[in-house]
DRENDO-1510 file (C-alpha; in Angstrom, 1 decimal, always signed):
<recs>
REC; n; res; u; v; w
REC; 1; MET; +1.3; +154.2; +99.1 .
REC; 2; GLN; +3.8; +152.1; +96.8 .
REC; 3; ARG; +6.3; +150.1; +98.9 .
REC; 4; ILE; +9.1; +147.9; +97.5 .
REC; 5; GLY; +10.7; +145.8; +99.6 .
REC; 6; ILE; +12.8; +142.2; +99.8 .
REC; 7; ASP; +11.8; +140.3; +103.0 .
REC; 8; ALA; +15.2; +138.7; +105.1 .
REC; 9; ILE; +16.3; +137.0; +107.8 .
REC; 10; ALA; +18.3; +138.7; +110.1 .
REC; 11; ALA; +22.2; +137.3; +111.1 .
REC; 12; PRO; +22.4; +136.8; +114.7 .
REC; 13; ALA; +25.6; +138.7; +115.1 .
REC; 14; VAL; +27.4; +141.4; +113.3 .
REC; 15; HIS; +31.1; +140.7; +112.7 .
REC; 16; THR; +33.6; +143.5; +113.2 .
REC; 17; ARG; +34.9; +143.2; +109.6 .
REC; 18; HIS; +32.0; +143.6; +107.8 .
REC; 19; LYS; +30.8; +146.5; +109.9 .
REC; 20; ARG; +34.2; +148.0; +109.4 .
REC; 21; GLU; +33.9; +147.7; +105.7 .
REC; 22; ARG; +30.4; +148.9; +105.4 .
REC; 23; SER; +31.4; +152.2; +107.4 .
REC; 24; LEU; +34.0; +152.7; +105.1 .
REC; 25; ASP; +31.7; +152.6; +102.0 .
REC; 26; ARG; +29.2; +154.8; +103.9 .
REC; 27; CYS; +32.1; +157.4; +104.4 .
REC; 28; ARG; +33.0; +157.3; +101.0 .
REC; 29; LYS; +29.3; +158.2; +99.9 .
REC; 30; VAL; +28.9; +161.0; +102.1 .
REC; 31; LEU; +32.2; +162.4; +100.9 .
REC; 32; ALA; +31.2; +162.4; +97.5 .
REC; 33; ALA; +27.9; +163.8; +98.1 .
REC; 34; ALA; +28.7; +166.5; +100.4 .
REC; 35; GLY; +31.5; +168.0; +98.6 .
REC; 36; LEU; +29.5; +169.9; +96.2 .
REC; 37; PRO; +26.8; +171.4; +98.8 .
REC; 38; CYS; +30.0; +172.5; +101.3 .
REC; 39; VAL; +31.2; +174.7; +98.4 .
REC; 40; ILE; +27.9; +176.0; +97.6 .
REC; 41; ILE; +27.1; +176.9; +101.1 .
REC; 42; PHE; +30.7; +178.5; +101.4 .
REC; 43; LEU; +30.3; +180.3; +98.6 .
REC; 44; SER; +26.6; +181.8; +99.7 .
REC; 45; ALA; +27.8; +182.8; +102.8 .
REC; 46; LEU; +30.9; +185.2; +101.4 .
REC; 47; PRO; +29.7; +188.7; +101.3 .
REC; 48; PRO; +28.6; +190.5; +98.0 .
REC; 49; THR; +31.7; +191.8; +97.4 .
REC; 50; ALA; +33.4; +188.3; +97.3 .
REC; 51; ARG; +31.0; +186.9; +94.9 .
REC; 52; GLY; +31.2; +189.4; +92.4 .
REC; 53; ALA; +29.4; +193.1; +92.0 .
REC; 54; ASP; +26.7; +192.0; +89.5 .
REC; 55; ASP; +25.2; +188.8; +91.2 .
REC; 56; GLY; +22.1; +190.5; +91.9 .
REC; 57; ALA; +22.5; +190.5; +96.0 .
REC; 58; GLN; +20.7; +192.9; +98.3 .
REC; 59; PRO; +21.8; +195.0; +101.0 .
REC; 60; PRO; +20.6; +193.7; +104.5 .
REC; 61; ILE; +17.2; +194.5; +105.1 .
REC; 62; SER; +16.7; +197.0; +108.4 .
REC; 63; LYS; +14.4; +196.3; +111.0 .
REC; 64; GLU; +12.6; +199.4; +109.7 .
REC; 65; GLU; +11.9; +198.0; +106.5 .
REC; 66; SER; +10.6; +194.3; +107.9 .
REC; 67; SER; +8.4; +193.7; +110.9 .
REC; 68; THR; +10.2; +189.8; +110.7 .
REC; 69; LYS; +11.6; +189.1; +113.8 .
REC; 70; LEU; +14.4; +186.4; +114.4 .
REC; 71; ALA; +13.2; +183.1; +114.5 .
REC; 72; ASP; +13.1; +180.7; +117.3 .
REC; 73; ASP; +15.9; +178.3; +116.8 .
REC; 74; GLY; +14.8; +177.9; +113.0 .
REC; 75; ASN; +11.4; +178.0; +111.9 .
REC; 76; PRO; +10.8; +180.1; +108.8 .
REC; 77; GLY; +7.7; +179.0; +108.6 .
REC; 78; THR; +6.3; +180.0; +111.7 .
REC; 79; ALA; +6.2; +183.6; +111.5 .
REC; 80; LYS; +4.8; +185.8; +109.1 .
REC; 81; SER; +6.1; +189.1; +107.9 .
REC; 82; SER; +4.5; +192.6; +106.9 .
REC; 83; PRO; +7.7; +193.7; +104.8 .
REC; 84; THR; +8.0; +197.0; +103.5 .
REC; 85; LYS; +7.9; +196.9; +99.7 .
REC; 86; ARG; +11.2; +196.5; +97.9 .
REC; 87; ALA; +12.4; +196.3; +94.3 .
REC; 88; SER; +13.9; +192.6; +95.0 .
REC; 89; PRO; +13.8; +190.2; +98.4 .
REC; 90; GLU; +16.2; +189.2; +100.6 .
REC; 91; PRO; +16.6; +185.6; +101.7 .
REC; 92; VAL; +17.0; +185.0; +105.6 .
REC; 93; ALA; +18.9; +182.0; +107.1 .
REC; 94; PRO; +15.9; +179.1; +107.7 .
REC; 95; SER; +16.8; +179.5; +111.4 .
REC; 96; LYS; +16.6; +183.4; +111.9 .
REC; 97; GLN; +13.1; +184.1; +112.5 .
REC; 98; ALA; +11.2; +184.1; +115.8 .
REC; 99; ILE; +7.7; +183.7; +117.1 .
REC; 100; SER; +5.3; +186.1; +115.4 .
REC; 101; HIS; +2.1; +187.6; +117.8 .
REC; 102; GLU; +0.9; +189.5; +115.0 .
REC; 103; LYS; +0.2; +187.4; +111.9 .
REC; 104; VAL; -1.3; +183.6; +111.5 .
REC; 105; GLU; +1.3; +181.1; +111.9 .
REC; 106; ALA; +2.2; +178.6; +109.0 .
REC; 107; ILE; +0.6; +175.2; +109.4 .
REC; 108; SER; +2.2; +172.3; +107.8 .
REC; 109; GLY; +1.1; +168.5; +107.1 .
REC; 110; ASN; +2.1; +167.5; +110.7 .
REC; 111; PRO; +2.7; +171.2; +112.6 .
REC; 112; GLY; +3.6; +168.8; +116.0 .
REC; 113; ALA; +6.7; +167.6; +114.3 .
REC; 114; VAL; +7.9; +170.8; +113.1 .
REC; 115; ASN; +6.0; +174.2; +113.9 .
REC; 116; ILE; +7.5; +175.5; +117.3 .
REC; 117; VAL; +4.1; +177.8; +117.3 .
REC; 118; THR; +0.6; +175.7; +116.3 .
REC; 119; GLY; -2.8; +177.1; +114.9 .
REC; 120; THR; -3.7; +180.3; +114.0 .
REC; 121; GLY; -4.3; +182.2; +117.3 .
REC; 122; LEU; -8.2; +182.1; +117.1 .
REC; 123; LEU; -8.3; +180.6; +120.6 .
REC; 124; GLY; -6.4; +183.4; +122.4 .
REC; 125; ARG; -8.3; +186.1; +120.1 .
REC; 126; THR; -12.3; +184.5; +121.0 .
REC; 127; LEU; -10.6; +184.4; +124.7 .
REC; 128; GLY; -9.6; +188.1; +124.5 .
REC; 129; LEU; -6.1; +187.1; +125.3 .
REC; 130; ASP; -4.9; +189.3; +121.9 .
REC; 131; ASN; -5.5; +192.3; +124.1 .
REC; 132; ILE; -2.3; +191.3; +126.3 .
REC; 133; SER; +0.6; +192.3; +124.6 .
REC; 134; GLY; +3.1; +189.5; +123.5 .
REC; 135; VAL; +0.6; +186.8; +124.7 .
REC; 136; ARG; -0.5; +184.2; +122.5 .
REC; 137; LEU; -2.6; +180.9; +122.8 .
REC; 138; GLY; -3.4; +179.0; +119.6 .
REC; 139; GLY; -3.8; +175.1; +119.0 .
REC; 140; LEU; -5.2; +172.8; +116.7 .
REC; 141; TRP; -7.2; +169.5; +116.4 .
REC; 142; ILE; -6.4; +167.1; +113.1 .
REC; 143; GLY; -8.0; +163.9; +112.9 .
REC; 144; ASP; -7.9; +161.3; +110.0 .
REC; 145; ALA; -9.2; +158.1; +109.0 .
REC; 146; ASN; -7.4; +155.6; +107.0 .
REC; 147; TYR; -8.2; +152.4; +105.3 .
REC; 148; LEU; -5.8; +149.9; +103.7 .
REC; 149; ILE; -7.0; +149.0; +100.3 .
REC; 150; SER; -4.4; +145.9; +99.6 .
REC; 151; GLY; -0.9; +144.2; +100.8 .
REC; 152; GLY; +0.7; +145.3; +104.2 .
REC; 153; VAL; -0.1; +142.9; +107.4 .
REC; 154; GLU; -3.5; +143.9; +107.8 .
REC; 155; PRO; -5.2; +144.6; +104.4 .
REC; 156; ARG; -8.9; +145.7; +104.0 .
REC; 157; LYS; -8.8; +147.6; +107.4 .
REC; 158; TRP; -9.9; +151.1; +109.0 .
REC; 159; SER; -7.7; +152.9; +111.5 .
REC; 160; PHE; -8.5; +156.5; +113.1 .
REC; 161; ASN; -6.6; +159.1; +114.9 .
REC; 162; SER; -6.4; +162.5; +116.5 .
REC; 163; LEU; -4.4; +164.8; +117.5 .
REC; 164; LEU; -5.1; +168.2; +119.7 .
REC; 165; LEU; -2.5; +170.7; +120.7 .
REC; 166; VAL; -2.7; +173.8; +122.8 .
REC; 167; ASP; -0.1; +176.2; +122.5 .
REC; 168; LEU; +1.1; +179.3; +124.6 .
REC; 169; SER; +3.9; +181.6; +123.9 .
REC; 170; ILE; +5.1; +184.6; +125.3 .
REC; 171; ASP; +6.8; +187.3; +123.9 .
REC; 172; CYS; +8.5; +188.7; +127.6 .
REC; 173; GLU; +9.8; +191.7; +125.9 .
REC; 174; LYS; +6.6; +193.2; +125.2 .
REC; 175; LEU; +5.0; +191.6; +128.2 .
REC; 176; VAL; +7.4; +192.4; +131.6 .
REC; 177; GLY; +10.0; +194.4; +129.4 .
REC; 178; ILE; +12.6; +191.5; +129.4 .
REC; 179; PRO; +14.7; +192.0; +126.3 .
REC; 180; GLY; +15.1; +188.9; +124.1 .
REC; 181; GLY; +13.2; +186.7; +125.8 .
REC; 182; GLN; +10.4; +184.2; +125.3 .
REC; 183; PHE; +8.7; +181.4; +126.9 .
REC; 184; GLY; +6.5; +178.9; +125.3 .
REC; 185; ALA; +4.4; +175.7; +126.7 .
REC; 186; GLU; +2.3; +173.3; +124.6 .
REC; 187; PHE; +0.1; +170.6; +125.6 .
REC; 188; LEU; -1.0; +167.4; +123.6 .
REC; 189; GLN; -3.1; +165.0; +123.5 .
REC; 190; PHE; -3.1; +162.4; +121.1 .
REC; 191; ASN; -5.6; +159.3; +120.5 .
REC; 192; GLY; -4.6; +156.8; +117.8 .
REC; 193; GLN; -4.4; +152.8; +116.4 .
REC; 194; PRO; -1.6; +151.3; +114.4 .
REC; 195; THR; -1.9; +152.6; +111.3 .
REC; 196; ASN; +1.7; +152.1; +110.1 .
REC; 197; ASN; +2.0; +148.6; +111.7 .
REC; 198; GLN; -1.2; +147.7; +109.8 .
REC; 199; ALA; +0.9; +148.5; +106.4 .
REC; 200; GLY; +4.1; +147.1; +107.3 .
REC; 201; ALA; +5.6; +150.5; +106.6 .
REC; 202; VAL; +8.9; +151.0; +108.7 .
REC; 203; GLN; +9.3; +154.7; +107.8 .
REC; 204; GLY; +5.7; +155.3; +108.2 .
REC; 205; TYR; +3.3; +156.8; +105.6 .
REC; 206; ASN; +1.5; +158.3; +108.2 .
REC; 207; SER; +3.0; +161.1; +110.4 .
REC; 208; LEU; +0.5; +161.2; +112.9 .
REC; 209; VAL; +1.2; +157.7; +114.4 .
REC; 210; ALA; +4.5; +157.4; +116.0 .
REC; 211; ALA; +5.9; +155.0; +118.6 .
REC; 212; GLU; +3.3; +153.4; +121.5 .
REC; 213; PRO; +1.6; +154.2; +123.6 .
REC; 214; LEU; -0.9; +155.2; +120.9 .
REC; 215; VAL; -3.3; +157.1; +123.4 .
REC; 216; ARG; -1.0; +159.9; +125.3 .
REC; 217; THR; -1.7; +163.2; +127.8 .
REC; 218; GLU; +1.6; +164.9; +128.0 .
REC; 219; LEU; +3.7; +168.2; +128.5 .
REC; 220; TYR; +5.1; +168.3; +124.7 .
REC; 221; GLU; +6.6; +171.5; +125.3 .
REC; 222; LEU; +8.2; +173.7; +128.4 .
REC; 223; TRP; +11.2; +176.2; +127.1 .
REC; 224; TRP; +12.4; +179.4; +127.9 .
REC; 225; ARG; +14.4; +181.2; +124.7 .
REC; 226; GLN; +17.2; +184.2; +124.9 .
REC; 227; GLN; +18.7; +186.4; +122.5 .
REC; 228; LEU; +21.7; +188.0; +122.8 .
REC; 229; PHE; +24.5; +189.9; +121.3 .
REC; 230; ASN; +22.0; +191.9; +118.6 .
REC; 231; ASP; +19.8; +188.8; +118.2 .
REC; 232; LYS; +22.9; +187.0; +116.6 .
REC; 233; LEU; +23.0; +184.3; +119.2 .
REC; 234; ALA; +19.9; +182.7; +120.6 .
REC; 235; ILE; +19.6; +179.9; +123.8 .
REC; 236; ARG; +16.4; +177.7; +124.2 .
REC; 237; VAL; +16.4; +175.7; +127.1 .
REC; 238; GLY; +14.1; +173.0; +127.9 .
REC; 239; LYS; +11.3; +170.7; +126.8 .
REC; 240; THR; +11.5; +171.0; +123.2 .
REC; 241; VAL; +11.0; +169.3; +119.6 .
REC; 242; PRO; +14.5; +168.9; +118.2 .
REC; 243; THR; +13.0; +168.0; +114.4 .
REC; 244; TYR; +11.7; +171.6; +114.8 .
REC; 245; ASP; +15.7; +172.8; +114.7 .
REC; 246; PHE; +17.2; +169.8; +112.8 .
REC; 247; GLY; +16.9; +168.3; +109.5 .
REC; 248; ASN; +13.4; +170.2; +108.9 .
REC; 249; VAL; +13.2; +170.1; +105.0 .
REC; 250; SER; +9.8; +171.3; +105.5 .
REC; 251; ARG; +10.2; +175.1; +106.9 .
REC; 252; SER; +10.1; +177.4; +104.2 .
REC; 253; VAL; +12.9; +180.6; +103.4 .
REC; 254; PRO; +11.7; +183.8; +104.4 .
REC; 255; THR; +12.3; +186.9; +102.0 .
REC; 256; SER; +11.2; +190.4; +102.4 .
REC; 257; ASN; +9.1; +189.4; +99.1 .
REC; 258; SER; +5.5; +188.3; +100.8 .
REC; 259; SER; +4.5; +186.9; +97.5 .
REC; 260; TYR; +7.1; +183.7; +98.6 .
REC; 261; GLU; +5.3; +183.1; +102.1 .
REC; 262; ILE; +4.0; +179.8; +102.1 .
REC; 263; ALA; +3.1; +177.4; +104.7 .
REC; 264; SER; +5.3; +175.0; +104.4 .
REC; 265; VAL; +7.9; +173.4; +101.6 .
REC; 266; SER; +5.8; +170.6; +101.6 .
REC; 267; GLY; +2.0; +169.5; +102.5 .
REC; 268; LEU; +3.0; +165.6; +102.5 .
REC; 269; ILE; +1.8; +163.5; +105.4 .
REC; 270; TYR; +4.6; +160.4; +105.5 .
REC; 271; THR; +7.0; +160.4; +108.2 .
REC; 272; PRO; +10.1; +161.3; +105.8 .
REC; 273; VAL; +9.0; +164.3; +105.2 .
REC; 274; PHE; +9.0; +165.4; +109.3 .
REC; 275; VAL; +12.3; +163.2; +110.5 .
REC; 276; ASN; +15.1; +161.5; +108.6 .
REC; 277; PRO; +14.4; +157.8; +108.8 .
REC; 278; THR; +18.1; +157.4; +109.5 .
REC; 279; MET; +17.5; +159.3; +112.6 .
REC; 280; LEU; +14.5; +157.3; +113.5 .
REC; 281; GLY; +14.8; +155.9; +117.3 .
REC; 282; VAL; +17.4; +158.6; +118.6 .
REC; 283; ILE; +16.3; +161.6; +117.5 .
REC; 284; PRO; +13.5; +163.2; +120.2 .
REC; 285; GLY; +10.8; +164.9; +118.5 .
REC; 286; TYR; +6.9; +164.3; +117.7 .
REC; 287; TYR; +5.6; +163.2; +120.1 .
REC; 288; ASP; +8.4; +161.9; +122.1 .
REC; 289; SER; +10.1; +165.2; +122.8 .
REC; 290; ALA; +12.9; +165.8; +125.4 .
REC; 291; TYR; +14.7; +168.1; +127.5 .
REC; 292; GLY; +17.8; +169.8; +126.5 .
REC; 293; ILE; +19.6; +172.9; +125.0 .
REC; 294; THR; +19.6; +174.5; +121.5 .
REC; 295; VAL; +22.0; +177.2; +120.8 .
REC; 296; THR; +21.5; +179.1; +117.3 .
REC; 297; PHE; +24.3; +181.2; +115.7 .
REC; 298; THR; +23.4; +183.7; +112.9 .
REC; 299; PRO; +26.6; +185.4; +111.9 .
REC; 300; THR; +24.9; +186.9; +108.5 .
REC; 301; LYS; +21.4; +187.0; +107.5 .
REC; 302; GLN; +22.0; +184.3; +105.1 .
REC; 303; LEU; +23.6; +181.7; +107.3 .
REC; 304; TYR; +22.8; +179.8; +110.7 .
REC; 305; ILE; +25.0; +177.3; +112.9 .
REC; 306; ASP; +22.7; +175.2; +115.3 .
REC; 307; TYR; +23.8; +173.2; +117.8 .
REC; 308; GLY; +21.6; +170.9; +120.1 .
REC; 309; LEU; +22.2; +168.5; +123.5 .
REC; 310; TYR; +19.1; +166.6; +124.4 .
REC; 311; ASP; +18.0; +163.9; +126.5 .
REC; 312; GLY; +19.1; +160.6; +124.7 .
REC; 313; SER; +17.1; +158.1; +126.9 .
REC; 314; LEU; +14.6; +157.5; +123.8 .
REC; 315; ALA; +17.4; +155.6; +122.4 .
REC; 316; ARG; +17.2; +152.9; +124.9 .
REC; 317; GLY; +12.9; +152.7; +125.0 .
REC; 318; VAL; +12.1; +155.5; +127.4 .
REC; 319; HIS; +9.2; +157.6; +126.2 .
REC; 320; THR; +10.8; +161.2; +126.9 .
REC; 321; GLY; +7.7; +162.8; +125.8 .
REC; 322; LEU; +5.8; +161.4; +128.8 .
REC; 323; LYS; +8.1; +162.0; +131.1 .
REC; 324; PHE; +7.8; +165.2; +133.5 .
REC; 325; ALA; +11.4; +165.4; +134.0 .
REC; 326; PRO; +14.3; +164.3; +132.2 .
REC; 327; THR; +16.1; +161.4; +132.7 .
REC; 328; PHE; +19.8; +162.1; +132.6 .
REC; 329; ASP; +21.7; +158.6; +132.5 .
REC; 330; GLY; +24.7; +158.6; +129.8 .
REC; 331; HIS; +22.4; +158.4; +126.7 .
REC; 332; TYR; +22.5; +161.8; +125.0 .
REC; 333; PHE; +21.5; +163.1; +121.6 .
REC; 334; ASN; +24.0; +165.4; +119.9 .
REC; 335; ALA; +23.2; +167.5; +116.7 .
REC; 336; MET; +24.9; +170.0; +114.9 .
REC; 337; GLU; +23.4; +172.0; +111.5 .
REC; 338; VAL; +24.9; +174.2; +109.2 .
REC; 339; GLY; +22.6; +176.2; +106.7 .
REC; 340; SER; +22.6; +179.0; +104.1 .
REC; 341; ALA; +20.0; +180.6; +101.7 .
REC; 342; TRP; +20.1; +182.5; +98.3 .
REC; 343; LEU; +18.4; +184.0; +95.9 .
REC; 344; LEU; +18.4; +182.4; +92.5 .
REC; 345; GLY; +18.1; +184.2; +88.8 .
REC; 346; PRO; +16.4; +187.1; +87.6 .
REC; 347; GLN; +12.8; +186.4; +89.7 .
REC; 348; ASP; +14.8; +186.1; +93.2 .
REC; 349; LYS; +13.5; +182.4; +93.7 .
REC; 350; PRO; +14.2; +181.6; +97.1 .
REC; 351; GLY; +16.4; +178.2; +98.1 .
REC; 352; THR; +18.4; +177.1; +100.7 .
REC; 353; LEU; +20.6; +174.0; +101.9 .
REC; 354; ALA; +21.9; +173.0; +105.4 .
REC; 355; LEU; +24.1; +170.3; +105.9 .
REC; 356; GLY; +24.1; +168.6; +109.4 .
REC; 357; GLY; +25.7; +165.2; +112.0 .
REC; 358; TRP; +24.6; +163.7; +114.8 .
REC; 359; TRP; +26.0; +161.7; +117.6 .
REC; 360; GLN; +24.1; +159.5; +120.1 .
REC; 361; THR; +26.1; +158.1; +123.2 .
REC; 362; GLY; +25.5; +155.2; +125.4 .
REC; 363; LYS; +24.8; +151.6; +124.7 .
REC; 364; LEU; +22.4; +150.6; +122.1 .
REC; 365; TYR; +20.7; +147.0; +121.5 .
REC; 366; GLY; +19.2; +145.2; +119.1 .
REC; 367; PRO; +18.2; +141.3; +118.6 .
REC; 368; ALA; +21.7; +140.1; +119.5 .
REC; 369; ILE; +23.7; +143.0; +119.0 .
REC; 370; LYS; +24.9; +145.6; +120.9 .
REC; 371; GLU; +26.6; +148.9; +120.1 .
REC; 372; ASN; +28.5; +151.8; +122.1 .
REC; 373; GLY; +26.9; +154.7; +120.7 .
REC; 374; ALA; +25.9; +155.7; +117.0 .
REC; 375; GLN; +26.6; +158.4; +114.6 .
REC; 376; GLY; +25.0; +159.9; +111.2 .
REC; 377; PHE; +25.2; +162.6; +108.7 .
REC; 378; TYR; +22.3; +164.5; +106.8 .
REC; 379; MET; +21.5; +166.8; +104.2 .
REC; 380; PHE; +18.2; +168.7; +102.7 .
REC; 381; GLY; +17.4; +171.6; +100.0 .
REC; 382; SER; +14.6; +173.2; +98.8 .
REC; 383; GLN; +14.4; +175.5; +95.8 .
REC; 384; ARG; +11.8; +177.6; +94.4 .
REC; 385; LEU; +11.5; +176.3; +90.8 .
REC; 386; TRP; +8.6; +178.3; +89.0 .
REC; 387; ASP; +6.6; +181.1; +89.8 .
REC; 388; ARG; +3.2; +181.2; +88.0 .
REC; 389; HIS; +2.4; +185.0; +89.0 .
REC; 390; PRO; +5.7; +186.6; +89.9 .
REC; 391; GLY; +5.9; +189.4; +92.2 .
REC; 392; VAL; +2.1; +188.8; +92.6 .
REC; 393; ASP; +1.5; +186.0; +94.9 .
REC; 394; SER; +3.1; +182.3; +96.0 .
REC; 395; SER; +1.4; +180.6; +93.1 .
REC; 396; GLY; +3.9; +178.4; +91.7 .
REC; 397; ILE; +6.4; +175.0; +92.3 .
REC; 398; THR; +8.9; +174.3; +95.1 .
REC; 399; GLY; +11.2; +171.0; +94.9 .
REC; 400; PHE; +12.7; +169.7; +98.0 .
REC; 401; PHE; +15.8; +166.9; +98.5 .
REC; 402; GLN; +16.9; +165.1; +102.0 .
REC; 403; PHE; +19.7; +162.5; +102.1 .
REC; 404; GLY; +20.7; +160.7; +105.4 .
REC; 405; ILE; +23.3; +158.0; +106.6 .
REC; 406; ASN; +24.6; +156.2; +109.8 .
REC; 407; ASP; +26.8; +153.8; +110.9 .
REC; 408; SER; +24.1; +151.8; +113.4 .
REC; 409; GLU; +23.5; +148.0; +113.6 .
REC; 410; THR; +20.5; +148.6; +115.7 .
REC; 411; LEU; +18.5; +151.5; +113.9 .
REC; 412; PRO; +15.9; +150.5; +111.5 .
REC; 413; ALA; +17.3; +152.5; +108.7 .
REC; 414; ASN; +21.0; +153.2; +107.6 .
REC; 415; GLU; +20.8; +154.7; +104.2 .
REC; 416; TYR; +17.7; +157.5; +103.2 .
REC; 417; PHE; +16.9; +159.6; +99.9 .
REC; 418; GLY; +14.1; +161.6; +99.3 .
REC; 419; SER; +12.4; +164.2; +97.3 .
REC; 420; GLY; +9.5; +165.8; +95.8 .
REC; 421; LEU; +7.6; +168.8; +94.5 .
REC; 422; THR; +5.0; +171.0; +95.8 .
REC; 423; GLY; +2.3; +173.0; +93.7 .
REC; 424; PHE; +0.8; +176.3; +95.4 .
REC; 425; GLY; -2.3; +178.0; +94.5 .
REC; 426; LEU; -2.6; +176.0; +91.0 .
REC; 427; ILE; -6.4; +175.3; +91.5 .
REC; 428; PRO; -8.5; +178.2; +90.3 .
REC; 429; GLY; -10.1; +179.8; +93.1 .
REC; 430; ARG; -8.0; +178.2; +95.8 .
REC; 431; PRO; -5.5; +180.5; +96.3 .
REC; 432; GLU; -4.2; +178.6; +99.7 .
REC; 433; ASP; -4.2; +175.2; +98.6 .
REC; 434; SER; -1.0; +173.3; +97.6 .
REC; 435; VAL; -0.6; +170.0; +95.8 .
REC; 436; GLY; +2.5; +167.8; +96.0 .
REC; 437; VAL; +4.5; +164.3; +94.9 .
REC; 438; GLY; +7.2; +162.7; +97.1 .
REC; 439; LEU; +9.4; +160.2; +97.4 .
REC; 440; ALA; +10.8; +158.5; +100.5 .
REC; 441; TRP; +13.5; +155.5; +100.0 .
REC; 442; SER; +14.9; +153.9; +102.9 .
REC; 443; TRP; +17.8; +151.2; +103.1 .
REC; 444; LEU; +17.0; +149.0; +106.2 .
REC; 445; ASP; +18.7; +147.2; +108.9 .
REC; 446; ARG; +18.7; +143.7; +107.9 .
REC; 447; ASN; +20.1; +142.9; +111.3 .
REC; 448; LEU; +16.8; +143.8; +112.9 .
REC; 449; GLY; +14.7; +141.2; +110.1 .
REC; 450; LEU; +13.7; +143.7; +108.1 .
REC; 451; ARG; +13.1; +144.0; +104.4 .
REC; 452; ASN; +16.0; +145.6; +102.4 .
REC; 453; ASN; +14.5; +148.4; +101.6 .
REC; 454; GLU; +11.3; +150.5; +102.0 .
REC; 455; LEU; +10.1; +153.0; +99.0 .
REC; 456; ASP; +7.2; +155.2; +99.8 .
</recs>
């Protein structure tokens, strides 16, 4: 990890004029950055006839042509399909695939942060549960060891972390005949050490370690999901992980071409690839999940709109993941995201772009600072850039980018930009391996006594 930082002492208070000027400056940056992506999303959402007859668009894939199901509120990385062979693939919006019980589920660098269904399902098959239609029991264990060679707060020190997830998902349509119904529950056990604090990393170079307490046992997820109106509307209610639905750059774009199936856009393990740093401290996620509702509307296969409303008491220091019941006390986290997918070039390389906004209600506090709520904007995208064996396997290179900004005076990061490249199947004899490089650059809140910026 390479960090660049400038130490600073925070002012005891924030003047209204300074805050207004900074907010206006950020708004100008947001408008400049968002204009072109908005046009791209609009054009990609148009029907093929509106974009021209020779743009390479394919007709919609029918249910008979593909075994891919509508995704749980947005995780193309969690379901694999066995599509009928086609001359050309078709992209599906990265919020349009559902839990699959037939295929091995994709695993990212931190499944607890961005995978609604974890593991391969081996646990359920070992126990014979695969004989029960619609029932899937899976899980995984991740352990890591870290040694801080130099720099940071505590150099030349080891730290060790362990994460256990056990996941139960039920397709209620198959099991008990409830059309479009799905149920999920997940158990989490974490035992860790302050790896990121030892390095002095605000963003977090190790995503397994989040907020204290670093030893916790919790009911991580407990939700019901219902599909309605010919699967164009999905509603999920219960205890969930919003970072799965909002700002999730790591999820891949599903297409009808199985050669583009990848587990995750990136295998990086640092925190920013799983949660945009400008939302740290307010968005529930790994491992502080929260109760709420997520609504996903998919008017076309290439376009999705997500809205979520959650218990936002994390912003006032409540560890929502450890709570069995919600804490609705005026602190709520709201988020909305719009995203689209496309195919690029003669080889139909899949790509995606999403824009999102969030707002946190309630009083937020920092050292000698108080503010009434906070708001922010983010965007992310990914694109397949190169295929090693086009149409044969998933080997190749994919790129991604992230951006985020907020108007808060109490959150650790105010602006963020990240990007990276991932190579899949490039090592001879290792077709399932990936290798990647990434950059995460945050501009930190100096009112909290932090350095000016941090680069990981």
